[in-house]
N, C-alpha and C positions, 0 to 999 in steps of 0.2 A: 320596871322594865329597864331602868338605867342604873340600878344598883344603889340608889340613895337610900332606899328601904329594901330589906330582905324579907322573903316569904317566911311567915311564922310556922307554916306547915306546907306540905307538898313541895312543888318545884315550879320554876318558870323558865321557859326556854325562849331565847331571842336569837333569831338567825341560826337556829339549830344548836345553840349553846346554852348550857345551864347557867343562869345568872349567878348562882352561888359559887361558881368556880372562877368568876371573873371580877376584877376590880372595877370601880366606877370609871377609871380612866380607860380601861379596855372596852367597857360597854359604850363609852362615849363615841367610839368609832362606828357603832351600830345604831345607837339611839340618842337623839338630841331632845332636850326638854326646855321649852320656853315658859318661864314662870307667868302666873296670872298677873302679878305686879312686876312690870319690867324693871322697876327701881331696885328690886331685890337681886338683880342680875348685872347691873351696870356699875362699873367702878373705875374704868380707865379715864384718862384726861381728854382723849379725843375719840371720835367715832371710829376712825381708822384703827387705832390701837385696840379698841374694844373688839372689833370684828376679827383682828389678826390674832388675838390672844389664844383663842381655841385651837386653831391649827398649829400654832407655835407650841402650845403645851403638849399636843399629841406627837410632836417630833417630826412634823412634815418638813421637807427641805424648803429653804427660803423661797425658791421660785414657785413652789406649790402653795406656800402661804400667801404669796402675792396673788397668784392666779385664783385661788379659792376665795380669798377675801374680796377681790375685785368683782368676781362673779356675784357674790352675796350682796355687795353694795349696789351693784347695778340692778339686780333683781328686786331689791327693796327700795329702789329709787333714792339712794342715799349718797350717790357719788359726789354731789355738790356740797355735802356736809362733812367731809372727811376730817377736817381740822376742828370741827365744832365740839365743845364739851357736851357729852351725851345728856347730862342731867339738866342742861339749860334749854333743852328742846321740848316740844309739845309732847303730850301723852302718845298721840298717834305715831310721831317720829320715834319716840323712845321704844315703843312696842316694835316698830320695824327694825330698830337697832338690835334689840334683844333677839329677834328672830334671825337677823343677818348673822349675828355672832354664833348661832347654832348652825345655820346653813353652811357657814364657812368651814365647819368641821366635816362636812360631806357625809352625814349619817344616813343610813338606809331608812331609818324611821325617825320622824319628827313629831313630837307631842306638843300640842299647843293648849295651854290651860286657860280657858275663858278668854280667847284672843280678842274678842270684840268689846270687852268691858270698858266703858268710858269713851268709846269712839262714836262719832256721829255717822250718819248714813253714808256720806261720801268717803269717809275714812275706812269704814267697813268694806265698802265696795272695792276700794283700791287694794286693801289688804288681802281680801279673798281672791281677787284677780291674781295677785302674786302667788298666793298659796296654791291656787289651781295650776299655775305654771310649774310649781315644784312637783306637784303630783304627775303632771305630764312628762317631767324629766325622769320619772321613775321612783321618786321617793314615796314611801307610805306615810300619809298624814293622819294623825289621830287627834281629833278635836274633843276636848273636855268642855262641855258647854250646856247651859240651860236655854240657849237661844234657839228655839225650835224653827224659827224662820231661816236661820243660818243652816240648820240641819236640812230643811226642806230643799233649799236652793243648792247645796253643795255636797251633802253626804251621799255615799253610795251604800254604806252599811251602818246600821244603828244598833248600839247596845244600850239598853235601858237598865240602869243599876239602882239598887237601894240596899243600904246596910250591908254592903259587901257581896251582894248576890246579883246575878244577872237575871232580870225578870223577862227580858225580851231580846231576841237577836233577829233583826229583820232589816229590810230596806226602809227608807223614810215612809213610803206609802203604807207599808204594813204596820209600822210602829204608830202611825197617826190614827189607825183605825180602831185602836183599843185605848179609850180615854182613861179607863180605870187603872190600867198598868202605868200610864204616864203619870197620873196623879199620885200613885204610890211613891213616885220619885220626885214629887213636887214640880212636875213639868206640865206646861200648858202648850198644846199645839197652836199653830198660827190661827188668828181669828177666823180666817176664811175656812179652815178645817172645822172649827166649832160650828160655823154657820151651815156647812155641809151636813154635819151630824143632825142639826135641827131640821134639815130639809130632806133627810133620807126617806121619810115616809112618802114623799112626793116623787121618789125615784132618783134623787141625786145621790151619787156614790159618796160614802162617808170618808173615803180616804183621799179626798181632794186636798191639795195644798198650795194651789196658786189661784189668784183671782181670774186669770184667763181661762183656766180649766173649769172653774165654777160657772163663768159666763157661758161657755160653750154648752155645758150640760143644761143650764136653764133655758137657753135658746132652743136646744134640741127638744126639751120637754114642752115648751110653749108651741113649737111647731107641730109636735105630735098632738097636742090638744086641739089645734086648729084643724088638723086633718080629721079628727074624730067628729068635730062639729059639722 
């Protein structure tokens, strides 16, 4: 999608343009990509320089470079670390820096490769809160992930892939209802969904993906049993 690799057959369009006709630099205005390992992306001596590098390279005027980088730093809660060396910071902070460096280029589409790897629960919650804000600003967010809890809580559309083929195109609820398809891609739904599958013979829907939803259905079924008695 960003031109680092080219299709070996067929064609790929991004924002109505054939990627084969555009350079990586041209595609960077449409598609930003945050690596799974943020250290593969960081090279500047300060956080501020790192985040400003992208819009500078794209030829934005200096005032726009400042505006875009400041917005990205604020969104990723990095304003207090502008002068810090990126590689001296924690994994969660480095991941936010790599994402801020992509956001600063103001792409229409942002691809995040396994964004929660190595993060604890509070870091994941903070990161996804910021990513949800980006989506509300009008950016298309694509998550490449094996974290099905993350998918359940944040995704609107799910593509399950295996060996270069799309096995399923659905919403999270629909994708979690077919365990065989998920396992073809070495995916496991959240534990609460697995429990729902085990309880489906009792009338629990198998596409549940939150503890609250499971509890509501169990209470409903228990109430129905009391009425029958």
